[in-house]
VMD Tcl script that builds the backbone (N, CA, C; Angstrom):
set m [mol new atoms 465]
animate dup $m
set s [atomselect $m all]
$s set {name element resname resid chain x y z} {
  {N N MET 1 A -71.361 -9.918 24.539}
  {CA C MET 1 A -70.014 -9.498 24.368}
  {C C MET 1 A -69.857 -8.042 24.762}
  {N N LYS 2 A -68.870 -7.748 25.601}
  {CA C LYS 2 A -68.630 -6.378 26.039}
  {C C LYS 2 A -67.897 -5.586 24.973}
  {N N LYS 3 A -68.278 -4.258 24.848}
  {CA C LYS 3 A -67.609 -3.439 23.855}
  {C C LYS 3 A -66.472 -2.725 24.511}
  {N N SER 4 A -65.431 -2.479 23.761}
  {CA C SER 4 A -64.267 -1.748 24.311}
  {C C SER 4 A -64.632 -0.245 24.400}
  {N N MET 5 A -63.811 0.488 25.161}
  {CA C MET 5 A -64.006 1.926 25.270}
  {C C MET 5 A -63.892 2.614 23.926}
  {N N CYS 6 A -63.024 2.118 23.100}
  {CA C CYS 6 A -62.846 2.730 21.766}
  {C C CYS 6 A -64.131 2.518 20.936}
  {N N ALA 7 A -64.686 1.363 20.971}
  {CA C ALA 7 A -65.923 1.106 20.212}
  {C C ALA 7 A -67.074 1.956 20.727}
  {N N LYS 8 A -67.121 2.133 22.074}
  {CA C LYS 8 A -68.176 2.985 22.672}
  {C C LYS 8 A -68.004 4.414 22.234}
  {N N TRP 9 A -66.793 4.874 22.114}
  {CA C TRP 9 A -66.508 6.271 21.688}
  {C C TRP 9 A -67.089 6.538 20.337}
  {N N PHE 10 A -66.956 5.565 19.438}
  {CA C PHE 10 A -67.496 5.759 18.091}
  {C C PHE 10 A -69.042 5.774 18.034}
  {N N GLU 11 A -69.681 5.218 19.059}
  {CA C GLU 11 A -71.124 5.202 19.094}
  {C C GLU 11 A -71.710 6.533 19.642}
  {N N ILE 12 A -70.909 7.315 20.312}
  {CA C ILE 12 A -71.353 8.561 20.925}
  {C C ILE 12 A -71.585 9.583 19.807}
  {N N LYS 13 A -72.679 10.326 19.925}
  {CA C LYS 13 A -72.976 11.378 18.914}
  {C C LYS 13 A -71.976 12.481 18.886}
  {N N LEU 14 A -71.853 13.139 17.760}
  {CA C LEU 14 A -70.812 14.158 17.583}
  {C C LEU 14 A -70.936 15.302 18.618}
  {N N TRP 15 A -72.103 15.794 18.870}
  {CA C TRP 15 A -72.284 16.887 19.801}
  {C C TRP 15 A -71.875 16.462 21.176}
  {N N LYS 16 A -72.029 15.300 21.616}
  {CA C LYS 16 A -71.603 14.796 22.939}
  {C C LYS 16 A -70.071 14.709 22.954}
  {N N LYS 17 A -69.477 14.299 21.875}
  {CA C LYS 17 A -68.011 14.240 21.806}
  {C C LYS 17 A -67.456 15.632 21.942}
  {N N LEU 18 A -68.013 16.595 21.232}
  {CA C LEU 18 A -67.558 17.996 21.336}
  {C C LEU 18 A -67.671 18.538 22.736}
  {N N ILE 19 A -68.736 18.230 23.461}
  {CA C ILE 19 A -68.901 18.690 24.818}
  {C C ILE 19 A -67.805 18.092 25.682}
  {N N ILE 20 A -67.574 16.809 25.499}
  {CA C ILE 20 A -66.520 16.110 26.324}
  {C C ILE 20 A -65.159 16.713 26.045}
  {N N LEU 21 A -64.838 16.884 24.762}
  {CA C LEU 21 A -63.518 17.396 24.406}
  {C C LEU 21 A -63.350 18.873 24.865}
  {N N PHE 22 A -64.443 19.663 24.725}
  {CA C PHE 22 A -64.364 21.066 25.198}
  {C C PHE 22 A -64.150 21.141 26.699}
  {N N SER 23 A -64.803 20.239 27.440}
  {CA C SER 23 A -64.639 20.202 28.919}
  {C C SER 23 A -63.192 19.870 29.290}
  {N N ILE 24 A -62.624 18.904 28.636}
  {CA C ILE 24 A -61.286 18.481 28.918}
  {C C ILE 24 A -60.289 19.589 28.605}
  {N N THR 25 A -60.507 20.217 27.457}
  {CA C THR 25 A -59.649 21.347 27.038}
  {C C THR 25 A -59.740 22.493 28.040}
  {N N PHE 26 A -60.974 22.859 28.459}
  {CA C PHE 26 A -61.131 23.925 29.447}
  {C C PHE 26 A -60.454 23.593 30.745}
  {N N ILE 27 A -60.507 22.403 31.191}
  {CA C ILE 27 A -59.822 21.999 32.455}
  {C C ILE 27 A -58.336 22.148 32.289}
  {N N ILE 28 A -57.806 21.696 31.191}
  {CA C ILE 28 A -56.359 21.787 30.948}
  {C C ILE 28 A -55.906 23.226 30.900}
  {N N ILE 29 A -56.665 24.123 30.243}
  {CA C ILE 29 A -56.283 25.479 30.199}
  {C C ILE 29 A -56.426 26.159 31.597}
  {N N PHE 30 A -57.475 25.844 32.288}
  {CA C PHE 30 A -57.703 26.379 33.688}
  {C C PHE 30 A -56.543 25.983 34.616}
  {N N VAL 31 A -56.139 24.749 34.623}
  {CA C VAL 31 A -55.080 24.239 35.454}
  {C C VAL 31 A -53.747 24.931 35.075}
  {N N THR 32 A -53.536 25.062 33.748}
  {CA C THR 32 A -52.262 25.720 33.289}
  {C C THR 32 A -52.188 27.143 33.686}
  {N N LEU 33 A -53.256 27.871 33.640}
  {CA C LEU 33 A -53.240 29.257 34.060}
  {C C LEU 33 A -52.968 29.405 35.539}
  {N N PHE 34 A -53.546 28.520 36.385}
  {CA C PHE 34 A -53.282 28.666 37.821}
  {C C PHE 34 A -51.922 28.125 38.208}
  {N N GLU 35 A -51.332 27.241 37.416}
  {CA C GLU 35 A -50.009 26.761 37.677}
  {C C GLU 35 A -48.962 27.866 37.435}
  {N N THR 36 A -49.273 28.808 36.552}
  {CA C THR 36 A -48.302 29.858 36.182}
  {C C THR 36 A -48.805 31.253 36.633}
  {N N THR 37 A -49.413 31.287 37.891}
  {CA C THR 37 A -49.894 32.547 38.404}
  {C C THR 37 A -48.767 33.527 38.532}
  {N N PRO 38 A -48.984 34.806 38.176}
  {CA C PRO 38 A -47.881 35.730 38.255}
  {C C PRO 38 A -47.406 36.049 39.662}
  {N N VAL 39 A -46.197 36.528 39.779}
  {CA C VAL 39 A -45.643 36.890 41.082}
  {C C VAL 39 A -46.252 38.225 41.514}
  {N N ASN 40 A -46.536 38.365 42.761}
  {CA C ASN 40 A -47.108 39.660 43.263}
  {C C ASN 40 A -46.100 40.288 44.194}
  {N N LEU 41 A -45.828 41.567 43.965}
  {CA C LEU 41 A -44.957 42.348 44.810}
  {C C LEU 41 A -45.790 43.525 45.350}
  {N N ASN 42 A -46.066 43.509 46.640}
  {CA C ASN 42 A -46.898 44.533 47.291}
  {C C ASN 42 A -46.098 45.286 48.334}
  {N N ALA 43 A -46.251 46.571 48.388}
  {CA C ALA 43 A -45.588 47.392 49.449}
  {C C ALA 43 A -46.627 48.314 50.005}
  {N N SER 44 A -47.082 48.032 51.253}
  {CA C SER 44 A -48.084 48.868 51.841}
  {C C SER 44 A -47.412 50.048 52.557}
  {N N ASN 45 A -46.269 49.813 53.161}
  {CA C ASN 45 A -45.491 50.922 53.750}
  {C C ASN 45 A -44.039 50.516 53.762}
  {N N ILE 46 A -43.171 51.479 54.173}
  {CA C ILE 46 A -41.756 51.283 54.024}
  {C C ILE 46 A -41.210 50.174 54.987}
  {N N SER 47 A -41.931 49.884 56.062}
  {CA C SER 47 A -41.439 48.863 56.993}
  {C C SER 47 A -41.917 47.451 56.651}
  {N N GLU 48 A -42.806 47.318 55.693}
  {CA C GLU 48 A -43.287 45.988 55.387}
  {C C GLU 48 A -43.402 45.793 53.842}
  {N N ILE 49 A -42.584 44.946 53.300}
  {CA C ILE 49 A -42.643 44.628 51.872}
  {C C ILE 49 A -42.877 43.115 51.843}
  {N N TYR 50 A -43.931 42.697 51.186}
  {CA C TYR 50 A -44.293 41.298 51.101}
  {C C TYR 50 A -44.073 40.774 49.686}
  {N N ILE 51 A -43.262 39.756 49.531}
  {CA C ILE 51 A -43.018 39.146 48.225}
  {C C ILE 51 A -43.807 37.864 48.211}
  {N N GLY 52 A -44.847 37.837 47.432}
  {CA C GLY 52 A -45.664 36.602 47.283}
  {C C GLY 52 A -45.264 35.875 46.014}
  {N N MET 53 A -44.549 34.747 46.132}
  {CA C MET 53 A -44.096 34.053 44.967}
  {C C MET 53 A -44.728 32.644 44.934}
  {N N HIS 54 A -44.936 32.156 43.716}
  {CA C HIS 54 A -45.634 30.859 43.603}
  {C C HIS 54 A -44.625 29.711 43.253}
  {N N SER 55 A -43.897 28.550 44.555}
  {CA C SER 55 A -42.807 27.557 44.409}
  {C C SER 55 A -43.215 26.226 44.927}
  {N N MET 56 A -42.434 25.249 44.748}
  {CA C MET 56 A -42.826 23.939 45.261}
  {C C MET 56 A -42.504 23.833 46.738}
  {N N MET 57 A -42.198 24.951 47.376}
  {CA C MET 57 A -41.872 24.922 48.797}
  {C C MET 57 A -43.091 25.228 49.653}
  {N N THR 58 A -43.006 24.896 50.905}
  {CA C THR 58 A -44.126 25.287 51.844}
  {C C THR 58 A -43.924 26.735 52.226}
  {N N ASP 59 A -44.963 27.392 52.764}
  {CA C ASP 59 A -44.839 28.790 53.145}
  {C C ASP 59 A -43.729 28.909 54.165}
  {N N ASP 60 A -42.972 29.973 53.989}
  {CA C ASP 60 A -41.740 30.089 54.766}
  {C C ASP 60 A -41.583 31.630 54.937}
  {N N ILE 61 A -41.981 32.125 56.104}
  {CA C ILE 61 A -41.964 33.595 56.361}
  {C C ILE 61 A -40.630 33.889 57.034}
  {N N ILE 62 A -39.925 34.844 56.508}
  {CA C ILE 62 A -38.627 35.220 57.002}
  {C C ILE 62 A -38.594 36.771 57.146}
  {N N THR 63 A -38.021 37.279 58.252}
  {CA C THR 63 A -37.887 38.676 58.345}
  {C C THR 63 A -36.518 39.042 57.812}
  {N N GLY 64 A -36.470 40.100 57.020}
  {CA C GLY 64 A -35.211 40.483 56.419}
  {C C GLY 64 A -35.131 42.011 56.180}
  {N N LYS 65 A -34.381 42.398 55.198}
  {CA C LYS 65 A -34.329 43.827 54.832}
  {C C LYS 65 A -34.301 43.947 53.344}
  {N N ALA 66 A -34.824 45.056 52.848}
  {CA C ALA 66 A -34.850 45.231 51.365}
  {C C ALA 66 A -33.775 46.217 51.020}
  {N N SER 67 A -33.207 45.974 49.859}
  {CA C SER 67 A -32.219 46.856 49.295}
  {C C SER 67 A -32.782 47.368 47.992}
  {N N ILE 68 A -33.241 48.594 47.969}
  {CA C ILE 68 A -33.893 49.194 46.744}
  {C C ILE 68 A -32.967 50.270 46.193}
  {N N LYS 69 A -32.690 50.160 44.889}
  {CA C LYS 69 A -31.712 51.021 44.226}
  {C C LYS 69 A -32.002 52.493 44.578}
  {N N GLY 70 A -30.974 53.207 45.010}
  {CA C GLY 70 A -31.092 54.584 45.298}
  {C C GLY 70 A -31.550 54.893 46.742}
  {N N ARG 71 A -31.731 53.944 47.548}
  {CA C ARG 71 A -32.226 54.119 48.935}
  {C C ARG 71 A -31.391 53.328 49.936}
  {N N GLU 72 A -31.455 53.729 51.216}
  {CA C GLU 72 A -30.830 52.896 52.259}
  {C C GLU 72 A -31.634 51.648 52.423}
  {N N ASP 73 A -30.984 50.639 53.064}
  {CA C ASP 73 A -31.708 49.427 53.367}
  {C C ASP 73 A -32.909 49.671 54.255}
  {N N VAL 74 A -33.957 48.931 54.032}
  {CA C VAL 74 A -35.157 49.020 54.832}
  {C C VAL 74 A -35.275 47.761 55.666}
  {N N LYS 75 A -35.407 47.893 57.003}
  {CA C LYS 75 A -35.440 46.678 57.865}
  {C C LYS 75 A -36.850 46.184 58.094}
  {N N ASN 76 A -36.996 45.070 58.726}
  {CA C ASN 76 A -38.299 44.419 59.066}
  {C C ASN 76 A -39.118 44.103 57.820}
  {N N VAL 77 A -38.494 43.582 56.826}
  {CA C VAL 77 A -39.166 43.151 55.622}
  {C C VAL 77 A -39.741 41.791 55.839}
  {N N VAL 78 A -40.949 41.487 55.356}
  {CA C VAL 78 A -41.514 40.190 55.412}
  {C C VAL 78 A -41.327 39.518 54.056}
  {N N CYS 79 A -40.627 38.456 53.979}
  {CA C CYS 79 A -40.410 37.766 52.727}
  {C C CYS 79 A -41.056 36.366 52.825}
  {N N SER 80 A -41.837 36.015 51.802}
  {CA C SER 80 A -42.490 34.709 51.829}
  {C C SER 80 A -42.248 33.998 50.494}
  {N N LEU 81 A -41.795 32.734 50.564}
  {CA C LEU 81 A -41.707 31.903 49.382}
  {C C LEU 81 A -42.828 30.910 49.389}
  {N N ASN 82 A -43.681 30.950 48.403}
  {CA C ASN 82 A -44.790 29.948 48.273}
  {C C ASN 82 A -44.436 29.076 47.100}
  {N N ARG 83 A -45.372 28.863 46.169}
  {CA C ARG 83 A -45.091 27.997 44.990}
  {C C ARG 83 A -44.563 28.843 43.842}
  {N N ILE 84 A -43.508 28.441 43.276}
  {CA C ILE 84 A -42.933 29.202 42.113}
  {C C ILE 84 A -42.558 28.226 41.005}
  {N N ARG 85 A -42.811 28.677 39.785}
  {CA C ARG 85 A -42.495 27.810 38.590}
  {C C ARG 85 A -41.336 28.471 37.886}
  {N N ALA 86 A -40.254 27.790 37.819}
  {CA C ALA 86 A -39.034 28.335 37.261}
  {C C ALA 86 A -38.994 28.275 35.777}
  {N N ILE 87 A -38.413 29.272 35.181}
  {CA C ILE 87 A -38.027 29.216 33.743}
  {C C ILE 87 A -36.549 29.092 33.789}
  {N N ARG 88 A -36.064 27.901 33.596}
  {CA C ARG 88 A -34.641 27.653 33.693}
  {C C ARG 88 A -33.991 27.980 32.354}
  {N N GLY 89 A -33.116 28.955 32.369}
  {CA C GLY 89 A -32.466 29.391 31.167}
  {C C GLY 89 A -30.966 29.254 31.222}
  {N N LYS 90 A -30.303 29.199 30.069}
  {CA C LYS 90 A -28.874 29.114 30.097}
  {C C LYS 90 A -28.200 30.447 30.129}
  {N N TYR 91 A -28.970 31.514 30.127}
  {CA C TYR 91 A -28.423 32.863 30.191}
  {C C TYR 91 A -28.757 33.497 31.534}
  {N N SER 92 A -27.915 34.436 31.937}
  {CA C SER 92 A -28.265 35.181 33.164}
  {C C SER 92 A -29.268 36.266 32.780}
  {N N ALA 93 A -29.865 36.832 33.816}
  {CA C ALA 93 A -30.852 37.891 33.628}
  {C C ALA 93 A -30.210 39.125 33.013}
  {N N GLU 94 A -28.925 39.441 33.344}
  {CA C GLU 94 A -28.254 40.568 32.758}
  {C C GLU 94 A -28.092 40.365 31.275}
  {N N GLU 95 A -27.796 39.135 30.844}
  {CA C GLU 95 A -27.610 38.897 29.402}
  {C C GLU 95 A -28.979 38.970 28.685}
  {N N LEU 96 A -30.061 38.598 29.369}
  {CA C LEU 96 A -31.373 38.642 28.698}
  {C C LEU 96 A -31.895 40.075 28.601}
  {N N SER 97 A -31.670 40.855 29.665}
  {CA C SER 97 A -32.222 42.224 29.660}
  {C C SER 97 A -31.241 43.293 29.206}
  {N N GLY 98 A -29.958 42.993 29.340}
  {CA C GLY 98 A -28.902 43.964 28.945}
  {C C GLY 98 A -28.723 45.074 29.970}
  {N N GLU 99 A -29.322 44.975 31.150}
  {CA C GLU 99 A -29.241 46.042 32.113}
  {C C GLU 99 A -28.988 45.423 33.507}
  {N N PRO 100 A -28.442 46.235 34.447}
  {CA C PRO 100 A -28.331 45.771 35.838}
  {C C PRO 100 A -29.751 45.679 36.453}
  {N N PRO 101 A -29.888 45.057 37.649}
  {CA C PRO 101 A -31.227 44.951 38.240}
  {C C PRO 101 A -31.894 46.319 38.449}
  {N N GLN 102 A -33.206 46.293 38.282}
  {CA C GLN 102 A -34.003 47.541 38.494}
  {C C GLN 102 A -34.276 47.732 40.037}
  {N N ALA 103 A -34.385 46.617 40.685}
  {CA C ALA 103 A -34.567 46.623 42.169}
  {C C ALA 103 A -34.113 45.308 42.717}
  {N N MET 104 A -33.815 45.304 43.978}
  {CA C MET 104 A -33.280 44.100 44.605}
  {C C MET 104 A -33.807 43.969 46.038}
  {N N ILE 105 A -34.259 42.810 46.447}
  {CA C ILE 105 A -34.720 42.590 47.833}
  {C C ILE 105 A -33.921 41.346 48.356}
  {N N THR 106 A -33.246 41.578 49.492}
  {CA C THR 106 A -32.460 40.535 50.070}
  {C C THR 106 A -33.092 40.150 51.386}
  {N N CYS 107 A -33.258 38.822 51.654}
  {CA C CYS 107 A -33.864 38.358 52.879}
  {C C CYS 107 A -32.783 37.730 53.742}
  {N N TYR 108 A -32.855 37.960 55.027}
  {CA C TYR 108 A -31.926 37.474 56.018}
  {C C TYR 108 A -32.625 36.683 57.090}
  {N N ASP 109 A -31.913 35.804 57.732}
  {CA C ASP 109 A -32.493 35.064 58.865}
  {C C ASP 109 A -32.238 35.883 60.138}
  {N N GLU 110 A -32.626 35.274 61.323}
  {CA C GLU 110 A -32.561 36.012 62.573}
  {C C GLU 110 A -31.086 36.354 62.949}
  {N N ASN 111 A -30.141 35.585 62.457}
  {CA C ASN 111 A -28.714 35.786 62.718}
  {C C ASN 111 A -28.060 36.727 61.723}
  {N N ASP 112 A -28.835 37.416 60.918}
  {CA C ASP 112 A -28.394 38.330 59.913}
  {C C ASP 112 A -27.583 37.698 58.822}
  {N N ASN 113 A -27.832 36.394 58.538}
  {CA C ASN 113 A -27.184 35.659 57.407}
  {C C ASN 113 A -28.117 35.771 56.208}
  {N N GLU 114 A -27.509 36.090 55.029}
  {CA C GLU 114 A -28.312 36.224 53.845}
  {C C GLU 114 A -28.924 34.884 53.432}
  {N N ILE 115 A -30.237 34.823 53.182}
  {CA C ILE 115 A -30.884 33.607 52.751}
  {C C ILE 115 A -31.016 33.604 51.262}
  {N N TYR 116 A -31.586 34.630 50.659}
  {CA C TYR 116 A -31.687 34.726 49.196}
  {C C TYR 116 A -31.884 36.163 48.839}
  {N N THR 117 A -31.644 36.508 47.591}
  {CA C THR 117 A -31.813 37.820 47.055}
  {C C THR 117 A -32.716 37.720 45.791}
  {N N VAL 118 A -33.723 38.602 45.752}
  {CA C VAL 118 A -34.580 38.643 44.587}
  {C C VAL 118 A -34.104 39.915 43.782}
  {N N LYS 119 A -33.716 39.698 42.547}
  {CA C LYS 119 A -33.285 40.827 41.672}
  {C C LYS 119 A -34.339 40.976 40.576}
  {N N PHE 120 A -34.782 42.185 40.356}
  {CA C PHE 120 A -35.797 42.399 39.275}
  {C C PHE 120 A -35.139 43.004 38.030}
  {N N TYR 121 A -35.452 42.433 36.928}
  {CA C TYR 121 A -34.904 42.852 35.617}
  {C C TYR 121 A -36.108 43.117 34.685}
  {N N ASP 122 A -35.763 43.542 33.464}
  {CA C ASP 122 A -36.780 43.776 32.442}
  {C C ASP 122 A -37.401 42.482 31.958}
  {N N GLY 123 A -38.539 42.116 32.518}
  {CA C GLY 123 A -39.203 40.876 32.041}
  {C C GLY 123 A -38.931 39.660 32.879}
  {N N PHE 124 A -37.956 39.710 33.776}
  {CA C PHE 124 A -37.540 38.571 34.586}
  {C C PHE 124 A -37.248 39.001 35.987}
  {N N MET 125 A -37.249 38.041 36.901}
  {CA C MET 125 A -36.645 38.254 38.168}
  {C C MET 125 A -35.746 37.024 38.454}
  {N N MET 126 A -34.749 37.252 39.293}
  {CA C MET 126 A -33.848 36.158 39.563}
  {C C MET 126 A -33.814 35.894 41.067}
  {N N VAL 127 A -33.945 34.604 41.473}
  {CA C VAL 127 A -33.851 34.216 42.890}
  {C C VAL 127 A -32.810 33.106 42.928}
  {N N ASP 128 A -31.728 33.343 43.672}
  {CA C ASP 128 A -30.694 32.321 43.826}
  {C C ASP 128 A -30.262 31.771 42.453}
  {N N SER 129 A -29.929 32.657 41.539}
  {CA C SER 129 A -29.473 32.257 40.167}
  {C C SER 129 A -30.444 31.520 39.277}
  {N N GLU 130 A -31.750 31.511 39.659}
  {CA C GLU 130 A -32.756 30.887 38.798}
  {C C GLU 130 A -33.719 32.048 38.316}
  {N N LEU 131 A -33.958 31.940 37.002}
  {CA C LEU 131 A -34.812 32.988 36.358}
  {C C LEU 131 A -36.270 32.638 36.467}
  {N N TYR 132 A -37.069 33.686 36.634}
  {CA C TYR 132 A -38.549 33.565 36.618}
  {C C TYR 132 A -39.081 34.667 35.782}
  {N N ARG 133 A -40.146 34.394 34.975}
  {CA C ARG 133 A -40.778 35.414 34.160}
  {C C ARG 133 A -41.748 36.225 35.013}
  {N N ILE 134 A -41.841 37.520 34.873}
  {CA C ILE 134 A -42.765 38.329 35.578}
  {C C ILE 134 A -43.694 39.054 34.611}
  {N N THR 135 A -44.832 39.544 35.132}
  {CA C THR 135 A -45.866 40.088 34.262}
  {C C THR 135 A -46.012 41.593 34.394}
  {N N GLY 136 A -46.867 42.210 33.529}
  {CA C GLY 136 A -47.099 43.589 33.630}
  {C C GLY 136 A -47.652 44.121 34.948}
  {N N LYS 137 A -48.397 43.252 35.650}
  {CA C LYS 137 A -48.948 43.615 36.935}
  {C C LYS 137 A -47.792 43.880 37.901}
  {N N VAL 138 A -46.782 43.027 37.850}
  {CA C VAL 138 A -45.624 43.161 38.738}
  {C C VAL 138 A -44.878 44.466 38.419}
  {N N TYR 139 A -44.783 44.800 37.129}
  {CA C TYR 139 A -44.150 46.057 36.765}
  {C C TYR 139 A -44.863 47.241 37.380}
  {N N LYS 140 A -46.188 47.231 37.361}
  {CA C LYS 140 A -47.003 48.340 37.906}
  {C C LYS 140 A -46.737 48.485 39.380}
  {N N GLU 141 A -46.758 47.317 40.108}
  {CA C GLU 141 A -46.531 47.331 41.573}
  {C C GLU 141 A -45.116 47.692 41.863}
  {N N LEU 142 A -44.135 47.231 41.060}
  {CA C LEU 142 A -42.723 47.542 41.286}
  {C C LEU 142 A -42.516 49.054 41.031}
  {N N ALA 143 A -43.177 49.582 39.994}
  {CA C ALA 143 A -43.068 51.018 39.689}
  {C C ALA 143 A -43.559 51.861 40.889}
  {N N GLU 144 A -44.688 51.417 41.478}
  {CA C GLU 144 A -45.264 52.163 42.590}
  {C C GLU 144 A -44.265 52.080 43.800}
  {N N LEU 145 A -43.742 50.897 44.003}
  {CA C LEU 145 A -42.742 50.726 45.061}
  {C C LEU 145 A -41.508 51.620 44.857}
  {N N CYS 146 A -41.049 51.680 43.639}
  {CA C CYS 146 A -39.850 52.519 43.360}
  {C C CYS 146 A -40.133 53.962 43.421}
  {N N ASP 147 A -41.348 54.387 42.988}
  {CA C ASP 147 A -41.731 55.775 43.120}
  {C C ASP 147 A -41.772 56.218 44.558}
  {N N LYS 148 A -42.197 55.306 45.418}
  {CA C LYS 148 A -42.345 55.606 46.817}
  {C C LYS 148 A -41.067 55.593 47.586}
  {N N TYR 149 A -40.196 54.561 47.290}
  {CA C TYR 149 A -39.059 54.296 48.124}
  {C C TYR 149 A -37.688 54.319 47.448}
  {N N GLY 150 A -37.627 54.533 46.197}
  {CA C GLY 150 A -36.314 54.444 45.530}
  {C C GLY 150 A -36.370 55.011 44.146}
  {N N GLU 151 A -35.266 54.883 43.412}
  {CA C GLU 151 A -35.181 55.319 42.031}
  {C C GLU 151 A -34.937 54.097 41.190}
  {N N CYS 152 A -35.993 53.679 40.459}
  {CA C CYS 152 A -35.867 52.592 39.528}
  {C C CYS 152 A -36.458 53.017 38.164}
  {N N GLN 153 A -35.922 52.446 37.108}
  {CA C GLN 153 A -36.512 52.676 35.780}
  {C C GLN 153 A -37.284 51.457 35.414}
  {N N ILE 154 A -38.612 51.656 35.197}
  {CA C ILE 154 A -39.465 50.548 34.787}
  {C C ILE 154 A -39.872 50.772 33.313}
  {N N ASN 155 A -39.578 49.826 32.467}
  {CA C ASN 155 A -39.974 49.941 31.062}
  {C C ASN 155 A -41.385 49.605 30.809}
}
mol reanalyze $m
mol bondsrecalc $m
mol representation Tube
mol addrep $m
């Protein structure tokens, strides 16, 4: 007579069960961390600003221009949308943070039509009216960007 999986589970020694459960838990945590990878904002020089975002879309490189508070528009910006995980909220970013955007980057197509705008707030960024959570690393990079090219207040 064949034993069911449930019956076999009860025959396994406790230390083996713990190893199996620990492995499964580790895999779940590992996958969750990589699913919610933070957004990276890098600026190597004024003519190239790369926005690396994590979305369910395929890579999509668009040339545009950046609008950074306190500065003129910067042309030849490289904007990329990769995989992004949305935090869909019923409030706007202004309501959540209580302040206007700290910085804003707008991407255009070849015909100079606006494709999307990324607005940075305290703890969030907004792309096409959808909110995304951002991390301390992004604040550090955004602060460096603003120190170099504009006037932004980073909390």
